[in-house]
N, C-alpha and C positions, 0 to 999 in steps of 0.2 A: 504493500500500500504506500509506504513512504517512498520507495524507489520510483513508483509510478508518479507520485506527486512531484518528486524531484525532477524526473524527466520532463514532465509537463512544464515546470517552472523554467527549466533550461530552454525548452522550445519557445516559450513565450518571450523570454528575455534575450536570447541570443540568436534566434532564427528569424525574427521579424524582418531584419535587414535583408535576409536572403530569400524572402518570399513567403514565409508562413503567414496566412491571412490573419489569424487571431493575434499572432506576434506583432504584425504591423499595427493592429489597433492598439495594443499595449504601448508600442513605440510612440504612436500619435498622442496618447494620453500623457506620456512622460515628456514629450516635446512641449505640450501645452503647459505643464507644470514648470518646465525650464523657463519658458518665455514669461510666465506669470511671476515667478520669483525674481527674474531680472527686472521686470517693470516695477515691482514692489521695492526692490533695493534702490532703484533710481529715484522713485518718488519719495522715499524716506529721507533723501538728502535735501528735499525742499521743506524748509521749516514750517511754512503755513500748512502744507498738505500733511506733513508728518504729525503735527499737533492735532489736527482735526480728525484724522483717521488712524490714530495710533493703535486703538484696540483692534480695528479691522486688519491692520498690517501685522499685528502680533498673531492673530488667528491664522492669517495667510502663511506666515513664516512657520507656525506650528504644523500646519497641514502639509506644506511642501517639504519641510524638514523631515517629517515622519515618512513621507513617500520616498524621499531620496535615501534616507537611512535604511528603510526596508529594502529598497532596490539594491543598495550596496551590499547589505548582508546576504541578500538572496543570490547576488552574483558570486559572492565568495563561496556560498554554500554549493552552488552548481559548478564551481570552477573545475572540479576534477572530472567533469563530463566532457570538457573540451578535448577533442582528439589529440592535439599536440601535448597536452598536460597529463593525460591519463597515466602515463608510465611513471610519473613521479609520486603516485599515491595521493591520498586525500590531503594530507598536510603539505607535502611538497608542492602539489598542484596549486593549492590556495596561496601559498607563499609566493610562488612565481607569478601567479595571476595578479596578486596585490602590487607587484613591482612593475607591471605593465603601465604605459602612459595613461591609457584610458581609465584603469583602476585608480591610479594616483589622482586623476582629476575628479573621479567619483568621491574619493576620500576627502579631498579638499572641499568639495561641494557640501559635504555633510559636517565638516569640522566646525564651522561657525554655529550650527544648530546644536551640536553636542556640547560645545563649550558654553553656549548660552544657557543651557539647562542648569549649569552649576555656577555661572558667573553673572551677576547682575550689576556690576559696577559700571558707572557711566563711561569709564575709559574703554570698556568693551565695545562701545558704539562704533569706534573707528575700525575695529576688527571685523565687524559684520560686512564691511565692504568686500571682504573676501568672497561673499556670496556671489559676486559677479563672475567668479570663476566657473559658476554653473553654466554660463553661456557656452563654455568650451565643450560641455557635454553634447552639444548639438553635432559635433564632429562624428560621434558614434552613429547618428541616425541620418547623416547627410553624405551620400556618395560624392557629391561635388566637393564638400569640404575635405573629405578624406583624399580625394584626388589632388586637391591643391597642396595638402600637407605632404603627400607622396612626391609631388613634383618638386617642391622646395627641398625635400630630403635628398632626392636623386641629384639635384643640381647644386648641392651645398658647396662643393669644391669650386664650381664656376662662380657662384655667388660670393664666396669668400674672396676669390681672386679679384672680382669686379669691385668689391668694397675696398680692397687694398689699393687698387688703382685710384679710386675716388679719394681715399685718404691721402695718397701721394699728391693728387692734384690740389687738394685743400692745403697741404703743406707748402707746395710750390707757390700757389697764389698768395698765401699769407706771408711767405718769405719775401716775395716780390713787392707786395704792398708795404711791408715793414721797411724795406730799403728805400722806397719812393716817398712814403708819407710820414716816416717816424719823426722828422724834424718839424714838419708842418703841424701834425696832429699827434703829439706825444702821448696825450691822454687816451687816444683811441688806437694808435698804431705804434705805441712805444715798445712793444715786444711782439715776438712771433705768436705766442699763445693768444695775446689780445687780438691780433689781426686774424686769427683763425676763425673767430666768430663772423667777421665780415666775409671771409672766403667761403664759409659754409652757407651763409645766407645768400651769397651771390651765385655760387655754383648750383644751388637748388632752384635758382630763379625766383626765390621768395621775395628778396629785396625789401627788408623791413624799413630801410632808410634811416635807421638810427646811427649807422656808421657808414659814411660815404667818402670817397676820395675827392679832394678839392683841386689837386694839381692836374695839369693837362696829361702828364705821363700816367698819373694814377687813374685818370678816367679811361685812357686807352687800355691800360692793363685791366681795369674793371670790365670793359666791354669784351675783351678777349676771354676773360674768365666766365662771363655770362654765356657766350657762345659755346664754350667748352662744356658748360654744365648741361646743355641740352643733350649732347651726345653721351656724356658719362652716365647720367642718371637714367637714360633710356636703356643702358646696357643691362642692369639687373632686371628691369621690367621686361625686356625682351626675352631674357633667359627664362624667367618664371612663366611668361605667357606661352612661350614655345613648349616648355616642359608640361604645362597644364593641358594644352591642346593635345599633346602627344599622349598624355595619361588618359584623358577622356576618350580619345580615339581608340586606344588600346583596350580600355575597359569595355567600350561598346562592342568592339570587334570580338573580344573573348566571349561576351554574353551571346551575341548573335551566332558566333561559330559553335558555341556549346549547344544552342537550341537546334541548329541544323544537324549537328552530329548525333543528336538523340533520335532523329527520325529513322525508323527501321529501313526506309527506302534508301537512305543515304549513309547508313552506319558503316558500310564496308568500303566507302570511298576513302581516298587518300586525303591527308590534311589540306593539301593545296587545292584539291577539287572541292572540298567542303567550303574552303575560303572563297572560291569563285562563286559558289551558290549563295553564300552569306552576303556577298556584295550586291546581289539582286534584290534583297529584301527592301521593302518600302514601308514606312510607318503609316499606320492608320489608327485614328482615335475614334472610339465609339462611345456615345453617351449611355448612361444607365437606361435600360428599357428599350434601347434601339436594337433593331434586327441586323445581324451580321450576314446571315444567309437564310434562305427560305427553302423548305423541303420541296424537292421536285424540280428546282431550277437547275440549269446547267452549271456545273462546277468548273471554274476556270482558274482557280488559285487555291492555295492552302494558307492557313493562318497559324502563326505562333503567338501565344499570349505572353507579352512582355510584362504587363502589369494589369491587375484586375482579375475578373472572373466572368465566365459565360455559362449559359445553360443550353444544352442541346435537347430539343423536344422531339422525340421519335414518334409521337402520337399516342403511344400507350405507356410510355415511361419517359423519364427525364434523366439527363446526365450532366453534372456540373464539372467544369474544367477550370483549373486555376492557373496561376502564374507558372510559366515554364512548360505548359502543355501545348499541344498542337492538334489541329483537326483539318480534314479535307485533303490529306496528302496524296490519296489515290487519284486526285484530279491531275496530278503531274504526269501521268503516264497514258492518258487517253480520255475520250469522252466519258463523263460520269454525271450522275444526277446527285443533287444534295440529299443525303439520307435523313437530315433533320433540320428543323428550324433552330438556328442558333441566335440567342438573344443575350445581350450584355446585362449582367446582374448589377454592375456598377460601372463607373467610368473606366473603360478598358483601353489600354494601349496594345495594339496588335502589330505584328510584322507580317506583311503579306508577300507571298512568293507566287508570282504569276506563272502559269503554265507556258504562256507564249515566250516570256523572258527566258525560262529554263530551256525551252525548245531551241531558241536562238543560240544559247550557250552550248547545248548538246550538238548543234550543227557545226559549231566552231571546234568542238572538242569531241571527236568521234570515240575516243577511248572512254571518256566520261559517259557518253551516250550509251555505249555498250554495257558499261557497268550498271547504270540505272535501269536500263531496259531488261537486263538479265534478272536483276532483283525483282522488278515489277512482274516479270513472267512467273517467277517462282511464287510470289505472293498471290498472283491472280489464280494460279493453279490450285492453291489451297484455300482460297476464300469461298465462302458460301454465297457472297453477294458480289459478283463480278462487275456490276454496273453502277455501284454507288461509290461515294467519295470517302466514306469512313472506313478506316482499316480495321484489322482484327482486334487491335488493342482497345479501340473505343467500343467495339461490339462486346468484348469480354466484360468491360466495366459496365456497359449498359445492361447486359444480361444479368450481371450480379445485382445491380440496382433494381431491375425488374423482379428478380427472384425474391429480394427482400420485401418489395411492395406486395407481392402476391402472398408471401408468408404472413405478413402482418395483417392483411385484409381478408385473406381466405377467399378472395374473389379473383376473377380474371380467366381468360382463356387458357386452356392447357396447351394449345398449339403454339402460342407465341413463345413460352419458355423453352419448348422443345426446339423451336427454330433457332433461338440464340444459343442454346446448349450445343446444338450440332455445329454451329459456326465456330463456337469457342473451342470445341474439341478438336477441330482441324488446325488450330493455331499452334505453331511451334516457335519457341524462342521469342515470344512476345516481350516487349519492354514495359516495365512498370513506370508510370508517370503519375505525379501528383496532380 
């Protein structure tokens, strides 16, 4: 019982980012608490607002503090279920998990709340600003933030080198202005460290105007430093931007490649061939309640569910498909009819693969065409439904759902379960998908 509850807690806390539907809802609730506590921490620094709503702010901090404390302890509890940490045992896994950056941020997020339970001194008020570190918890739930952090980490050597160059430029500019202006403005340029403030403000093109050259030579030098600043500070920005774009592209490619590789029709293809197919995918967004495909219409493409969920209505039963699933793949190998009406249960992001686009690729790549057609022939020879777009994997899941419905209600035709059972019994090596 305890192990089952622990596994459920692990799934809710750690699998939401990777697609678990209920875990995603838990993540959304935690994100709302993060944003709420940041807003409260900011408003508490406004004297008028803090005095008027002090009781409300105290209750909000108590609620968010308890939530984050529970979350932190729960993550420590399930730490030994992480695949990389299992080999260290319960204590070793939890210790290593606690030293990870995300766990340290979680600890700092709950630290003000825990300390506040035992300290009520007014001096503690300054310490509560540490609650703003909770904003960093968003990196756990945002792929974009994680990609940015990874990009900065990957290019750290190039960034360090660029900042060394910028510091050198600041030093040279400050030295030059010291030599030119030290006798005219000794209070502002009387030393190189004093002149470095002007050099930094000028190189960044901020130009506060509190320290400016007055001699003709100083103004010329200042103009050159300004022009230099445009190029120098664009260097680290360009490095981060390029790395971030590369990280986003790599992540999207891995996701789409993995989705295509899971399709039984393509699972025997080489990595380069799967990559070629992944490039043909186009994004489609469907609103909640909208129909993706209708039963009986001509099937001209297959769909991958990138985010969200859909329901396939076969007429006598229904099948729900979530993130990472696919449907309509048999439309890739010849004329087919839609076996079900597919409706989006929520706002759903789909990746569509058109049969015509795949056909063009197969014409250009005869070897690829031969592999796909061979697999299609083998699957068509064993399928009970040669003229519809749903493959055996969907039929097995649909048949299981139908059997459960019949068992629960005690009603329904006896022929339909036999039909799906016969189709399922002919299936070999089917893939399991969530």
